[in-house]
C-alpha positions as a Markdown table, in Angstrom:
| # | Residue | x | y | z |
|---|---|---|---|---|
| 1 | Met | 16.0 | 75.0 | 26.2 |
| 2 | Thr | 13.2 | 78.0 | 26.5 |
| 3 | Arg | 9.7 | 77.1 | 26.6 |
| 4 | Ile | 7.4 | 79.1 | 24.4 |
| 5 | Ser | 3.9 | 78.2 | 25.7 |
| 6 | Pro | 2.7 | 75.3 | 27.3 |
| 7 | Val | 2.2 | 73.7 | 24.1 |
| 8 | Val | 4.9 | 74.3 | 22.1 |
| 9 | Arg | 8.2 | 72.6 | 22.5 |
| 10 | Val | 11.4 | 74.0 | 21.3 |
| 11 | Ala | 14.3 | 71.6 | 20.7 |
| 12 | Pro | 17.1 | 71.1 | 23.0 |
| 13 | Ser | 20.8 | 71.4 | 22.0 |
| 14 | Arg | 22.0 | 68.5 | 20.0 |
| 15 | Gly | 24.2 | 66.7 | 22.6 |
| 16 | Arg | 21.3 | 66.4 | 25.2 |
| 17 | Arg | 18.8 | 64.7 | 22.0 |
| 18 | Leu | 17.8 | 61.5 | 22.5 |
| 19 | Val | 17.8 | 59.3 | 19.3 |
| 20 | Arg | 15.1 | 56.8 | 20.0 |
| 21 | Leu | 14.9 | 53.9 | 17.4 |
| 22 | Ala | 11.8 | 51.6 | 17.7 |
| 23 | Ala | 10.2 | 48.6 | 15.8 |
| 24 | Leu | 6.7 | 48.7 | 16.6 |
| 25 | Leu | 4.2 | 45.6 | 15.4 |
| 26 | Leu | 0.6 | 46.8 | 14.5 |
| 27 | Val | -2.3 | 44.6 | 13.0 |
| 28 | Leu | -4.4 | 47.0 | 10.8 |
| 29 | Ala | -7.7 | 45.2 | 11.1 |
| 30 | Ala | -8.0 | 44.6 | 15.0 |
| 31 | Ala | -9.3 | 46.9 | 17.3 |
| 32 | Pro | -6.8 | 48.8 | 19.4 |
| 33 | Gly | -7.8 | 47.1 | 22.6 |
| 34 | Cys | -7.9 | 43.6 | 21.5 |
| 35 | Arg | -4.5 | 44.1 | 19.7 |
| 36 | Leu | -3.1 | 45.4 | 23.1 |
| 37 | Tyr | -4.5 | 42.4 | 24.9 |
| 38 | Arg | -2.7 | 39.9 | 22.6 |
| 39 | Leu | 0.7 | 42.0 | 22.1 |
| 40 | Glu | 0.3 | 41.6 | 26.6 |
| 41 | Arg | 0.3 | 37.7 | 26.4 |
| 42 | Arg | 3.1 | 37.9 | 23.8 |
| 43 | Leu | 5.3 | 39.3 | 26.2 |
| 44 | Ser | 8.9 | 37.8 | 27.2 |
| 45 | Pro | 8.5 | 36.8 | 31.3 |
| 46 | Lys | 11.2 | 39.4 | 31.7 |
| 47 | Tyr | 9.2 | 42.2 | 30.3 |
| 48 | Ala | 5.9 | 41.0 | 31.5 |
| 49 | Glu | 7.5 | 40.9 | 34.8 |
| 50 | Phe | 8.4 | 44.8 | 34.5 |
| 51 | Tyr | 5.1 | 46.1 | 32.8 |
| 52 | Ser | 2.9 | 43.9 | 35.5 |
| 53 | Gln | 5.0 | 45.9 | 38.2 |
| 54 | Val | 4.8 | 48.9 | 36.7 |
| 55 | Gln | 0.8 | 48.8 | 35.6 |
| 56 | Tyr | 0.0 | 51.2 | 38.5 |
| 57 | Ile | 1.9 | 54.0 | 37.7 |
| 58 | Met | 2.3 | 53.6 | 33.6 |
| 59 | Thr | 0.1 | 55.9 | 31.5 |
| 60 | Gly | -1.7 | 54.9 | 28.7 |
| 61 | Glu | 0.2 | 56.1 | 26.6 |
| 62 | Glu | 3.1 | 54.7 | 28.1 |
| 63 | Arg | 1.1 | 50.9 | 27.8 |
| 64 | Lys | 0.7 | 51.9 | 24.1 |
| 65 | Ile | 4.2 | 52.4 | 23.2 |
| 66 | Phe | 5.5 | 49.8 | 25.3 |
| 67 | Leu | 3.5 | 46.7 | 24.1 |
| 68 | Glu | 4.3 | 47.7 | 20.5 |
| 69 | Leu | 8.0 | 47.4 | 21.1 |
| 70 | Pro | 10.1 | 44.3 | 20.6 |
| 71 | Asp | 12.3 | 43.2 | 22.8 |
| 72 | Ala | 15.6 | 44.4 | 21.7 |
| 73 | Glu | 13.9 | 48.4 | 21.8 |
| 74 | Arg | 12.4 | 47.7 | 25.2 |
| 75 | Glu | 15.3 | 48.7 | 27.7 |
| 76 | Pro | 15.9 | 51.8 | 26.2 |
| 77 | Phe | 12.2 | 52.9 | 26.7 |
| 78 | Ile | 12.1 | 51.6 | 30.4 |
| 79 | Gln | 15.2 | 53.3 | 31.3 |
| 80 | Glu | 13.4 | 56.7 | 29.7 |
| 81 | Phe | 10.0 | 55.4 | 31.8 |
| 82 | Trp | 11.9 | 55.5 | 35.1 |
| 83 | Lys | 14.1 | 58.2 | 34.2 |
| 84 | Arg | 10.6 | 60.8 | 33.3 |
| 85 | Arg | 9.5 | 60.1 | 37.1 |
| 86 | Asn | 13.1 | 60.6 | 38.6 |
| 87 | Pro | 12.4 | 63.9 | 41.0 |
| 88 | Phe | 16.1 | 65.1 | 40.4 |
| 89 | Pro | 16.8 | 64.0 | 36.8 |
| 90 | Asp | 20.7 | 64.8 | 37.0 |
| 91 | Ser | 20.7 | 62.7 | 39.6 |
| 92 | Pro | 21.9 | 59.3 | 38.6 |
| 93 | Asp | 19.8 | 58.4 | 42.2 |
| 94 | Asn | 16.1 | 58.1 | 41.2 |
| 95 | Ala | 14.4 | 58.0 | 44.9 |
| 96 | Phe | 11.0 | 57.4 | 43.5 |
| 97 | Lys | 12.3 | 54.4 | 41.6 |
| 98 | Thr | 13.8 | 52.8 | 44.6 |
| 99 | Glu | 11.0 | 53.8 | 46.7 |
| 100 | Tyr | 8.1 | 52.1 | 44.0 |
| 101 | Glu | 10.7 | 49.0 | 43.7 |
| 102 | Ser | 10.8 | 49.0 | 47.6 |
| 103 | Arg | 7.2 | 48.8 | 48.0 |
| 104 | Ile | 6.2 | 46.1 | 45.4 |
| 105 | Arg | 9.2 | 43.6 | 47.3 |
| 106 | Arg | 6.8 | 44.8 | 50.6 |
| 107 | Ala | 3.8 | 44.1 | 49.4 |
| 108 | Asp | 5.1 | 40.5 | 48.0 |
| 109 | Glu | 6.4 | 39.7 | 51.4 |
| 110 | Leu | 3.0 | 40.9 | 53.4 |
| 111 | Phe | 0.1 | 39.7 | 50.9 |
| 112 | His | 1.9 | 36.9 | 49.0 |
| 113 | Gly | -1.0 | 34.3 | 50.5 |
| 114 | Glu | -4.1 | 34.9 | 48.1 |
| 115 | Gly | -2.5 | 33.0 | 45.3 |
| 116 | Arg | -0.7 | 35.5 | 43.2 |
| 117 | Ser | 2.1 | 38.2 | 43.8 |
| 118 | Gly | 1.6 | 40.5 | 47.0 |
| 119 | Tyr | 1.9 | 43.5 | 44.4 |
| 120 | Leu | -1.1 | 42.4 | 42.6 |
| 121 | Thr | -3.9 | 41.7 | 45.5 |
| 122 | Asp | -6.3 | 44.6 | 46.3 |
| 123 | Arg | -3.8 | 45.4 | 49.9 |
| 124 | Gly | -0.6 | 45.3 | 47.6 |
| 125 | Arg | -2.1 | 47.9 | 45.0 |
| 126 | Ile | -2.9 | 50.3 | 48.0 |
| 127 | Tyr | 0.1 | 50.0 | 50.3 |
| 128 | Ile | 2.1 | 50.6 | 46.7 |
| 129 | Leu | 0.3 | 53.6 | 45.9 |
| 130 | Phe | 0.1 | 55.0 | 49.4 |
| 131 | Gly | 2.8 | 53.3 | 51.5 |
| 132 | Pro | 1.8 | 51.9 | 54.7 |
| 133 | Pro | -0.7 | 52.9 | 56.6 |
| 134 | Met | -0.6 | 54.8 | 59.8 |
| 135 | Glu | -3.2 | 52.6 | 61.6 |
| 136 | Arg | -3.8 | 48.9 | 60.4 |
| 137 | Leu | -7.4 | 47.1 | 62.3 |
| 138 | Thr | -8.2 | 43.4 | 61.4 |
| 139 | Tyr | -11.2 | 42.0 | 62.0 |
| 140 | Pro | -12.1 | 38.5 | 62.6 |
| 141 | Met | -15.4 | 37.3 | 61.2 |
| 142 | Asp | -18.5 | 39.0 | 62.3 |
| 143 | Ala | -22.2 | 37.7 | 62.8 |
| 144 | Ala | -22.4 | 38.2 | 59.0 |
| 145 | Gly | -19.1 | 35.8 | 58.2 |
| 146 | Tyr | -16.8 | 38.0 | 57.3 |
| 147 | Cys | -13.3 | 39.2 | 58.2 |
| 148 | Arg | -12.3 | 42.6 | 57.8 |
| 149 | Glu | -9.1 | 45.3 | 57.8 |
| 150 | Val | -9.2 | 48.8 | 58.1 |
| 151 | Trp | -6.4 | 50.9 | 57.1 |
| 152 | Tyr | -6.0 | 54.7 | 58.2 |
| 153 | Tyr | -4.2 | 57.1 | 56.4 |
| 154 | Gly | -4.8 | 60.1 | 58.6 |
| 155 | Gly | -8.9 | 60.3 | 58.7 |
| 156 | Phe | -9.3 | 58.6 | 55.7 |
| 157 | Pro | -10.1 | 55.0 | 55.9 |
| 158 | Val | -9.5 | 51.9 | 53.0 |
| 159 | Ile | -11.9 | 48.9 | 54.0 |
| 160 | Phe | -10.8 | 45.2 | 53.0 |
| 161 | Leu | -13.6 | 42.7 | 53.2 |
| 162 | Asp | -13.0 | 38.8 | 52.7 |
| 163 | Glu | -16.1 | 37.4 | 52.5 |
| 164 | His | -14.9 | 33.9 | 53.5 |
| 165 | Cys | -12.5 | 34.6 | 56.2 |
| 166 | Gln | -9.7 | 32.7 | 53.5 |
| 167 | Gly | -7.3 | 35.4 | 52.7 |
| 168 | Gln | -8.7 | 37.1 | 49.7 |
| 169 | Phe | -9.1 | 40.6 | 51.1 |
| 170 | Leu | -11.0 | 42.8 | 48.7 |
| 171 | Leu | -10.8 | 46.4 | 48.5 |
| 172 | Thr | -15.1 | 47.4 | 49.4 |
| 173 | Ala | -15.4 | 51.5 | 48.2 |
| 174 | Val | -17.1 | 53.0 | 51.2 |
| 175 | Asn | -18.5 | 56.0 | 49.2 |
| 176 | Leu | -17.5 | 57.7 | 45.8 |
| 177 | Glu | -15.6 | 60.6 | 47.4 |
| 178 | His | -13.2 | 57.3 | 48.8 |
| 179 | Leu | -13.1 | 55.9 | 45.2 |
| 180 | Ser | -12.1 | 59.2 | 43.9 |
| 181 | Ala | -9.6 | 59.5 | 46.2 |
| 182 | Leu | -7.9 | 56.3 | 45.5 |
| 183 | Asn | -8.3 | 57.5 | 41.6 |
| 184 | Ile | -6.7 | 60.5 | 42.3 |
| 185 | Ala | -3.9 | 58.7 | 44.3 |
| 186 | Gln | -2.9 | 56.4 | 41.6 |
| 187 | Gly | -3.1 | 59.6 | 38.9 |
| 188 | His | -0.8 | 61.6 | 40.7 |
| 189 | Phe | 1.8 | 58.3 | 40.6 |
| 190 | Gln | 1.7 | 58.4 | 36.5 |
| 191 | Gln | 1.6 | 62.4 | 36.3 |
| 192 | Thr | 5.2 | 62.5 | 38.3 |
| 193 | Phe | 7.4 | 63.4 | 35.4 |
| 194 | Glu | 7.1 | 66.7 | 33.2 |
| 195 | Gln | 3.8 | 66.6 | 31.1 |
| 196 | Thr | 4.6 | 68.9 | 28.5 |
| 197 | Lys | 7.2 | 65.8 | 27.6 |
| 198 | Lys | 5.0 | 63.6 | 25.4 |
| 199 | Phe | 6.6 | 60.5 | 23.3 |
| 200 | Phe | 7.1 | 60.8 | 19.8 |
| 201 | Asp | 4.7 | 58.7 | 18.3 |
| 202 | Tyr | 2.1 | 58.5 | 15.6 |
| 203 | Asp | -0.1 | 56.1 | 13.8 |
| 204 | Val | 0.3 | 54.4 | 10.8 |
| 205 | Ser | -2.5 | 52.9 | 8.2 |
| 206 | Leu | -2.3 | 51.4 | 4.5 |
| 207 | Val | -5.1 | 53.0 | 2.0 |
| 208 | Lys | -5.6 | 51.2 | -1.1 |
| 209 | Val | -6.6 | 53.3 | -3.8 |
| 210 | Gln | -6.9 | 50.6 | -6.9 |
| 211 | Ser | -6.0 | 47.3 | -7.5 |
| 212 | Gly | -5.9 | 44.6 | -10.5 |
| 213 | Pro | -4.2 | 41.6 | -11.9 |
| 214 | Asp | -0.8 | 43.2 | -12.5 |
| 215 | Leu | -0.9 | 46.1 | -10.2 |
| 216 | Phe | -1.6 | 47.4 | -6.2 |
| 217 | Glu | -1.8 | 50.8 | -6.0 |
| 218 | Gly | -2.4 | 52.3 | -2.5 |
| 219 | Arg | -1.5 | 55.2 | -0.1 |
| 220 | Val | 0.2 | 54.5 | 3.1 |
| 221 | Val | -0.9 | 57.3 | 5.5 |
| 222 | Val | 0.6 | 58.7 | 8.8 |
| 223 | Asp | -0.6 | 61.0 | 11.5 |
| 224 | Val | 1.9 | 62.7 | 13.4 |
| 225 | Pro | 0.6 | 64.5 | 17.0 |
| 226 | Tyr | 1.3 | 68.1 | 16.9 |
| 227 | Ala | 1.8 | 67.7 | 20.8 |
| 228 | Gly | 4.4 | 64.9 | 20.1 |
| 229 | Leu | 6.8 | 67.6 | 18.0 |
| 230 | Trp | 10.2 | 69.2 | 18.8 |
| 231 | Phe | 10.3 | 72.6 | 16.9 |
| 232 | Asp | 13.5 | 75.1 | 16.1 |
| 233 | Phe | 12.6 | 78.3 | 16.8 |
| 234 | Lys | 13.7 | 80.8 | 14.0 |
| 235 | Asp | 13.0 | 84.1 | 12.4 |
| 236 | Ala | 9.7 | 84.2 | 14.7 |
| 237 | Arg | 8.3 | 80.5 | 13.2 |
| 238 | Leu | 8.2 | 77.2 | 15.0 |
| 239 | Thr | 9.9 | 74.7 | 12.3 |
| 240 | Thr | 11.3 | 71.4 | 12.1 |
| 241 | Thr | 11.3 | 68.4 | 9.0 |
| 242 | Leu | 10.1 | 65.3 | 9.3 |
| 243 | Glu | 11.8 | 62.7 | 7.2 |
| 244 | Val | 9.6 | 59.7 | 6.1 |
| 245 | Arg | 10.7 | 56.3 | 4.7 |
| 246 | Val | 8.6 | 53.7 | 3.5 |
| 247 | Glu | 9.6 | 50.1 | 2.5 |
| 248 | Val | 7.5 | 47.2 | 1.9 |
| 249 | Arg | 9.4 | 44.0 | 2.3 |
| 250 | Glu | 8.8 | 40.2 | 2.1 |
| 251 | Ala | 9.4 | 37.7 | 4.7 |
| 252 | Ser | 12.4 | 37.1 | 3.5 |
| 253 | Gly | 13.7 | 40.6 | 4.1 |
| 254 | Ala | 14.0 | 41.2 | 0.5 |
| 255 | Val | 12.9 | 45.4 | -0.1 |
| 256 | Val | 10.5 | 45.4 | -3.0 |
| 257 | Leu | 9.5 | 49.1 | -2.6 |
| 258 | Asp | 11.5 | 52.2 | -0.9 |
| 259 | Val | 9.7 | 55.6 | -0.7 |
| 260 | Arg | 11.6 | 58.6 | 0.9 |
| 261 | Lys | 9.9 | 62.0 | 1.6 |
| 262 | Ala | 10.4 | 64.7 | 3.3 |
| 263 | Trp | 8.1 | 67.4 | 4.8 |
| 264 | Asp | 9.1 | 71.2 | 6.1 |
| 265 | Val | 6.8 | 72.4 | 9.1 |
| 266 | Gly | 6.5 | 75.8 | 9.6 |
| 267 | Leu | 3.9 | 77.6 | 11.9 |
| 268 | Ser | 3.6 | 80.4 | 14.3 |
| 269 | Glu | 3.4 | 79.8 | 18.5 |
| 270 | Asp | -0.8 | 80.8 | 17.6 |
| 271 | Glu | -1.1 | 78.3 | 15.2 |
| 272 | Leu | 0.4 | 75.9 | 16.8 |
| 273 | Arg | -1.9 | 76.3 | 20.0 |
| 274 | Ala | -5.0 | 76.6 | 17.3 |
| 275 | Lys | -3.8 | 72.8 | 16.3 |
| 276 | Lys | -3.6 | 71.4 | 20.0 |
| 277 | Gly | -5.0 | 67.7 | 19.9 |
| 278 | Lys | -5.0 | 67.8 | 16.4 |
| 279 | Ser | -2.4 | 65.2 | 14.4 |
| 280 | Trp | -0.6 | 66.4 | 10.7 |
| 281 | Arg | -1.1 | 64.0 | 8.0 |
| 282 | Leu | 1.1 | 62.6 | 5.8 |
| 283 | Glu | 0.1 | 60.6 | 2.9 |
| 284 | Ile | 2.7 | 58.6 | 0.9 |
| 285 | Pro | 1.9 | 57.1 | -2.3 |
| 286 | Ile | 3.4 | 53.7 | -2.9 |
| 287 | Val | 2.8 | 51.6 | -6.3 |
| 288 | Leu | 3.7 | 48.0 | -6.8 |
| 289 | Asp | 3.3 | 46.7 | -10.5 |
| 290 | Lys | 5.8 | 43.7 | -10.8 |
| 291 | Asp | 5.5 | 40.0 | -9.6 |
| 292 | Ile | 2.1 | 40.9 | -7.9 |
| 293 | Ala | 0.6 | 37.4 | -8.3 |
| 294 | Arg | 3.5 | 36.1 | -6.3 |
| 295 | Leu | 3.4 | 39.4 | -3.9 |
| 296 | Arg | -0.5 | 38.6 | -3.3 |
| 297 | Ala | 0.5 | 35.2 | -1.8 |
| 298 | Ala | 3.0 | 36.4 | 0.3 |
| 299 | Ala | 3.0 | 37.9 | 3.5 |
| 300 | Leu | 4.1 | 41.5 | 3.4 |
| 301 | Thr | 5.5 | 44.1 | 6.0 |
| 302 | Leu | 4.8 | 47.7 | 5.6 |
| 303 | His | 8.6 | 49.8 | 7.1 |
| 304 | Val | 7.6 | 53.1 | 8.2 |
| 305 | Gly | 10.0 | 55.1 | 9.9 |
| 306 | Val | 9.8 | 58.9 | 10.6 |
| 307 | Arg | 12.4 | 61.4 | 11.8 |
| 308 | Asn | 11.6 | 64.5 | 13.7 |
| 309 | Ile | 14.7 | 66.9 | 12.6 |
| 310 | Ala | 14.6 | 69.3 | 15.1 |
| 311 | Ala | 14.4 | 66.7 | 17.9 |
| 312 | Gly | 16.9 | 64.3 | 16.5 |
| 313 | Glu | 14.1 | 61.7 | 17.2 |
| 314 | Glu | 13.4 | 58.7 | 14.9 |
| 315 | Leu | 10.5 | 56.0 | 15.3 |
| 316 | Lys | 9.9 | 52.9 | 13.1 |
| 317 | Lys | 6.7 | 51.0 | 13.0 |
| 318 | Val | 6.0 | 47.7 | 11.0 |
| 319 | Val | 2.8 | 46.8 | 9.7 |
| 320 | Glu | 2.0 | 43.3 | 8.6 |
| 321 | Phe | -0.5 | 43.2 | 5.5 |
| 322 | Arg | -1.1 | 41.7 | 2.3 |
| 323 | Leu | -2.3 | 42.6 | -1.0 |
| 324 | Glu | -6.1 | 42.5 | -1.4 |
| 325 | Pro | -7.1 | 41.7 | -4.9 |
């Protein structure tokens, strides 16, 4: 596979393409932060544990995608999550995953007495990100009534303070330089995989055009970031095709509308560079003109699937909505 530039991704051979099919649940009216928080609370115990344990190394992009996936599609995501962090991608042994999981277990053993899992404590977080300290000093109650622990990583001290000497140690930022070093350490773990390889993702919204007693007309708006697309290189042009399928379904699963469209994308390397950070907007008109009164009283779902032909990737999203009067 040949890279054209840091912002251009040329599709790999068909045999190596990863086809990812996922159904994501979105709530149109909710603010993104609140919506993701609600999705966190809905995680099944198995995936809640995974999500909790990898929170220190999961990027914001990965968090959004994982939380929006139904349980049936989460195992492929987890496999890809660790694969992206494998220092030797062609090896079945993933040293990064092995070491990270070992530190989770060790943190649980060392710091289990704070009323939560050891890896969730401040000392657990530092242990997981930095590994065991080169030197660990403990200080009993001082004149102010505090207990302290100081961990040294070379000449870099990390200080934990227990204000009541009851085993509840909290990380204390000595100065901005130390705080910056901690942030850099966490950022390092989040960026262990190839940063040019982004997840294929897009945003969906439904815009009402007009609505009456016997008619609902709207537009499904799909925004696809250029940075998430793979392209074929043909005749000095970067090309791909996006196939979009839109379905409106009732709660029973009955399909009341099915629309399919395809868009060809073709641009030069310079044009793609100029679009860095931008998205390609696709708009699909939808019209409902049968049984409107009944549909207004029903809970409907909008199923949107986008397939990036050059990469063989497909992503499906499901949006809950009701017909507005």
